[in-house]
Structures are given as C-alpha cells and as structure tokens.
C-alpha atoms as an extended CHARMM CRD file, in Angstrom:
* protein
*
       113  EXT
         1         1  UNK       CA            -17.4590000000       12.8640000000       30.7540000000  PROA      1               0.0000000000
         2         2  UNK       CA            -19.6370000000       15.4620000000       28.9780000000  PROA      2               0.0000000000
         3         3  UNK       CA            -22.9660000000       16.7770000000       30.2030000000  PROA      3               0.0000000000
         4         4  UNK       CA            -24.8170000000       14.8970000000       27.4910000000  PROA      4               0.0000000000
         5         5  UNK       CA            -23.2010000000       11.5550000000       28.4920000000  PROA      5               0.0000000000
         6         6  UNK       CA            -23.9080000000       12.2200000000       32.1570000000  PROA      6               0.0000000000
         7         7  UNK       CA            -27.5030000000       13.0020000000       31.3010000000  PROA      7               0.0000000000
         8         8  UNK       CA            -27.8980000000        9.7560000000       29.4080000000  PROA      8               0.0000000000
         9         9  UNK       CA            -26.2910000000        7.7620000000       32.1110000000  PROA      9               0.0000000000
        10        10  UNK       CA            -28.4440000000        9.4640000000       34.8220000000  PROA      10              0.0000000000
        11        11  UNK       CA            -31.6150000000        8.9630000000       32.8620000000  PROA      11              0.0000000000
        12        12  UNK       CA            -30.8470000000        5.3480000000       32.2640000000  PROA      12              0.0000000000
        13        13  UNK       CA            -30.1190000000        4.6560000000       35.9500000000  PROA      13              0.0000000000
        14        14  UNK       CA            -33.2740000000        6.5050000000       37.0880000000  PROA      14              0.0000000000
        15        15  UNK       CA            -35.4220000000        4.6590000000       34.4800000000  PROA      15              0.0000000000
        16        16  UNK       CA            -33.9740000000        1.2790000000       35.5370000000  PROA      16              0.0000000000
        17        17  UNK       CA            -34.3710000000        2.0390000000       39.2130000000  PROA      17              0.0000000000
        18        18  UNK       CA            -37.9240000000        3.0780000000       38.6880000000  PROA      18              0.0000000000
        19        19  UNK       CA            -38.7290000000       -0.0420000000       36.7580000000  PROA      19              0.0000000000
        20        20  UNK       CA            -37.2000000000       -2.2140000000       39.4390000000  PROA      20              0.0000000000
        21        21  UNK       CA            -38.9870000000       -0.4230000000       42.2420000000  PROA      21              0.0000000000
        22        22  UNK       CA            -42.4160000000       -0.5780000000       40.6960000000  PROA      22              0.0000000000
        23        23  UNK       CA            -42.1300000000       -4.1840000000       39.2990000000  PROA      23              0.0000000000
        24        24  UNK       CA            -44.3760000000       -6.7860000000       40.9150000000  PROA      24              0.0000000000
        25        25  UNK       CA            -41.6450000000       -8.9200000000       42.6420000000  PROA      25              0.0000000000
        26        26  UNK       CA            -40.8350000000      -10.0460000000       46.1510000000  PROA      26              0.0000000000
        27        27  UNK       CA            -38.5230000000       -7.8150000000       48.1620000000  PROA      27              0.0000000000
        28        28  UNK       CA            -35.5940000000      -10.2480000000       47.8920000000  PROA      28              0.0000000000
        29        29  UNK       CA            -36.0840000000      -10.6570000000       44.0550000000  PROA      29              0.0000000000
        30        30  UNK       CA            -36.3870000000       -6.9200000000       43.6380000000  PROA      30              0.0000000000
        31        31  UNK       CA            -33.1850000000       -6.2940000000       45.6900000000  PROA      31              0.0000000000
        32        32  UNK       CA            -31.2630000000       -8.9310000000       43.6580000000  PROA      32              0.0000000000
        33        33  UNK       CA            -32.5760000000       -7.5030000000       40.3410000000  PROA      33              0.0000000000
        34        34  UNK       CA            -31.5180000000       -4.0390000000       41.4930000000  PROA      34              0.0000000000
        35        35  UNK       CA            -28.0570000000       -5.2960000000       42.4150000000  PROA      35              0.0000000000
        36        36  UNK       CA            -27.7740000000       -7.1010000000       39.0600000000  PROA      36              0.0000000000
        37        37  UNK       CA            -28.8490000000       -4.0090000000       37.1490000000  PROA      37              0.0000000000
        38        38  UNK       CA            -26.3800000000       -1.8270000000       39.0940000000  PROA      38              0.0000000000
        39        39  UNK       CA            -23.6410000000       -4.2510000000       38.2490000000  PROA      39              0.0000000000
        40        40  UNK       CA            -24.6550000000       -4.1800000000       34.5320000000  PROA      40              0.0000000000
        41        41  UNK       CA            -24.6740000000       -0.4200000000       34.5070000000  PROA      41              0.0000000000
        42        42  UNK       CA            -21.2870000000       -0.3220000000       36.2650000000  PROA      42              0.0000000000
        43        43  UNK       CA            -19.9010000000       -2.6800000000       33.6320000000  PROA      43              0.0000000000
        44        44  UNK       CA            -21.4550000000       -0.4950000000       30.8650000000  PROA      44              0.0000000000
        45        45  UNK       CA            -19.9300000000        2.6440000000       32.4020000000  PROA      45              0.0000000000
        46        46  UNK       CA            -16.5040000000        1.0660000000       32.6520000000  PROA      46              0.0000000000
        47        47  UNK       CA            -16.7540000000       -0.1520000000       29.0530000000  PROA      47              0.0000000000
        48        48  UNK       CA            -17.8060000000        3.3500000000       27.9910000000  PROA      48              0.0000000000
        49        49  UNK       CA            -14.9110000000        4.8810000000       29.9010000000  PROA      49              0.0000000000
        50        50  UNK       CA            -12.4300000000        2.4200000000       28.4100000000  PROA      50              0.0000000000
        51        51  UNK       CA            -13.6860000000        3.1520000000       24.8760000000  PROA      51              0.0000000000
        52        52  UNK       CA            -13.4400000000        6.8940000000       25.5650000000  PROA      52              0.0000000000
        53        53  UNK       CA             -9.8900000000        6.4830000000       26.8250000000  PROA      53              0.0000000000
        54        54  UNK       CA             -8.9790000000        4.4370000000       23.7350000000  PROA      54              0.0000000000
        55        55  UNK       CA            -10.4630000000        7.1390000000       21.5200000000  PROA      55              0.0000000000
        56        56  UNK       CA             -8.4750000000        9.8500000000       23.3220000000  PROA      56              0.0000000000
        57        57  UNK       CA             -5.2900000000        7.7800000000       22.9420000000  PROA      57              0.0000000000
        58        58  UNK       CA             -6.0560000000        7.2980000000       19.2140000000  PROA      58              0.0000000000
        59        59  UNK       CA             -6.5460000000       10.9680000000       18.7790000000  PROA      59              0.0000000000
        60        60  UNK       CA             -3.3140000000       11.7640000000       20.5530000000  PROA      60              0.0000000000
        61        61  UNK       CA             -1.4400000000        9.2190000000       18.4100000000  PROA      61              0.0000000000
        62        62  UNK       CA             -2.9540000000       10.7110000000       15.2510000000  PROA      62              0.0000000000
        63        63  UNK       CA             -1.8900000000       14.1540000000       16.3630000000  PROA      63              0.0000000000
        64        64  UNK       CA              1.6210000000       12.9330000000       17.0930000000  PROA      64              0.0000000000
        65        65  UNK       CA              1.7920000000       11.2570000000       13.6740000000  PROA      65              0.0000000000
        66        66  UNK       CA              0.6150000000       14.4990000000       12.0290000000  PROA      66              0.0000000000
        67        67  UNK       CA              3.2480000000       16.4710000000       13.8460000000  PROA      67              0.0000000000
        68        68  UNK       CA              5.9190000000       13.8740000000       13.0180000000  PROA      68              0.0000000000
        69        69  UNK       CA              5.1620000000       13.2230000000        9.3690000000  PROA      69              0.0000000000
        70        70  UNK       CA              2.7340000000       15.7260000000        7.8560000000  PROA      70              0.0000000000
        71        71  UNK       CA              4.4730000000       19.0050000000        8.7710000000  PROA      71              0.0000000000
        72        72  UNK       CA              7.9190000000       17.7890000000        7.6180000000  PROA      72              0.0000000000
        73        73  UNK       CA              6.3160000000       16.4740000000        4.3780000000  PROA      73              0.0000000000
        74        74  UNK       CA              4.7010000000       19.8270000000        3.6220000000  PROA      74              0.0000000000
        75        75  UNK       CA              8.0360000000       21.6010000000        4.5120000000  PROA      75              0.0000000000
        76        76  UNK       CA              9.8230000000       19.2110000000        2.1090000000  PROA      76              0.0000000000
        77        77  UNK       CA              7.3470000000       19.9610000000       -0.6890000000  PROA      77              0.0000000000
        78        78  UNK       CA              7.6520000000       23.6770000000       -0.1470000000  PROA      78              0.0000000000
        79        79  UNK       CA             11.4690000000       23.3420000000       -0.3170000000  PROA      79              0.0000000000
        80        80  UNK       CA             11.2090000000       21.2710000000       -3.5580000000  PROA      80              0.0000000000
        81        81  UNK       CA              8.9200000000       23.8840000000       -5.1620000000  PROA      81              0.0000000000
        82        82  UNK       CA             11.2700000000       26.6920000000       -4.1780000000  PROA      82              0.0000000000
        83        83  UNK       CA             14.2880000000       24.7260000000       -5.5610000000  PROA      83              0.0000000000
        84        84  UNK       CA             12.4640000000       24.0760000000       -8.7670000000  PROA      84              0.0000000000
        85        85  UNK       CA             11.5070000000       27.7700000000       -9.1020000000  PROA      85              0.0000000000
        86        86  UNK       CA             15.1280000000       28.7520000000       -8.3430000000  PROA      86              0.0000000000
        87        87  UNK       CA             16.3980000000       26.3760000000      -11.0720000000  PROA      87              0.0000000000
        88        88  UNK       CA             13.6670000000       27.1250000000      -13.5620000000  PROA      88              0.0000000000
        89        89  UNK       CA             13.6740000000       30.9170000000      -13.5620000000  PROA      89              0.0000000000
        90        90  UNK       CA             17.2090000000       31.3220000000      -15.0310000000  PROA      90              0.0000000000
        91        91  UNK       CA             16.3320000000       28.7570000000      -17.7460000000  PROA      91              0.0000000000
        92        92  UNK       CA             13.0490000000       30.5810000000      -18.4980000000  PROA      92              0.0000000000
        93        93  UNK       CA             15.0180000000       33.8850000000      -18.8460000000  PROA      93              0.0000000000
        94        94  UNK       CA             17.4760000000       32.2030000000      -21.2040000000  PROA      94              0.0000000000
        95        95  UNK       CA             14.6410000000       30.7850000000      -23.3100000000  PROA      95              0.0000000000
        96        96  UNK       CA             12.9890000000       34.2220000000      -23.4060000000  PROA      96              0.0000000000
        97        97  UNK       CA             16.2880000000       35.7900000000      -24.4950000000  PROA      97              0.0000000000
        98        98  UNK       CA             16.6770000000       33.2440000000      -27.2940000000  PROA      98              0.0000000000
        99        99  UNK       CA             13.0770000000       33.8120000000      -28.5030000000  PROA      99              0.0000000000
       100       100  UNK       CA             13.6780000000       37.5600000000      -28.6230000000  PROA      100             0.0000000000
       101       101  UNK       CA             16.9940000000       37.1280000000      -30.4680000000  PROA      101             0.0000000000
       102       102  UNK       CA             15.3320000000       34.8090000000      -33.0480000000  PROA      102             0.0000000000
       103       103  UNK       CA             12.4690000000       37.3160000000      -33.4580000000  PROA      103             0.0000000000
       104       104  UNK       CA             14.8380000000       40.1820000000      -33.9540000000  PROA      104             0.0000000000
       105       105  UNK       CA             16.8300000000       38.3030000000      -36.6270000000  PROA      105             0.0000000000
       106       106  UNK       CA             13.8250000000       37.1460000000      -38.6760000000  PROA      106             0.0000000000
       107       107  UNK       CA             13.1580000000       39.3670000000      -41.6150000000  PROA      107             0.0000000000
       108       108  UNK       CA              9.9170000000       41.2140000000      -41.7580000000  PROA      108             0.0000000000
       109       109  UNK       CA              7.6900000000       39.2440000000      -44.0590000000  PROA      109             0.0000000000
       110       110  UNK       CA              5.0020000000       41.0450000000      -45.9740000000  PROA      110             0.0000000000
       111       111  UNK       CA              1.4940000000       39.9760000000      -45.0640000000  PROA      111             0.0000000000
       112       112  UNK       CA             -0.4690000000       38.8620000000      -48.1300000000  PROA      112             0.0000000000
       113       113  UNK       CA             -4.1160000000       39.7050000000      -48.4850000000  PROA      113             0.0000000000
C-alpha cells in the first residue's frame, strides 16, 4: 500500500474515532458505534486490498498478453517488410533498366518553340 493510501486510511480512521469519542452518546452506545465503524473500515480496507490485487493481476495478464502476442506480431511485420523489400528491389532494378533502355532507344526529338 502506498504512502498516499496509508495516509488516507489513517486520516479516515482518526476522523471516525474522533467523531465517535466526542459524540453525545452513552458509553455502551459509543463503544458499539466504535466497533461497528471499525468493522466497516476493516471491510473497506479488505475491499480496497482485493481491488488492488485484481488490478495487479490484470496488469500482469496484460503484460503477459503483450509479451505473447504483440512482440511476435511486430517481429512478423518486420519480417514481412524485409521480405517485400527483398522481392521488390530486383524488380525495381529491372524496371529501371527497362526505362533506361527505352530512353536510350528513343530518337532525340527537336523541341519546338
């Protein structure tokens, strides 16, 4: 539990205890109210702890999914790009050679003004 969460919990407990101690009730009613409040805070702390544990588990599951799926996906895309480049470069070279051959065989045409 972080310092901030502990601070909130401590402040809430102190505030509740102060309210109980200074409330105009009989001793028995005050003690029962104090016990009830402590049980409520205990339940709240347990709920908060459970939610925090669930969040941690979800974060770990997300990290595991990222490790399992995202990295291989990116690796696959990089391989596909490299394969495309490997296949495309010879074709581009052939096209360039054909363009140069056509240009060299075209007669020089006079430019009219």
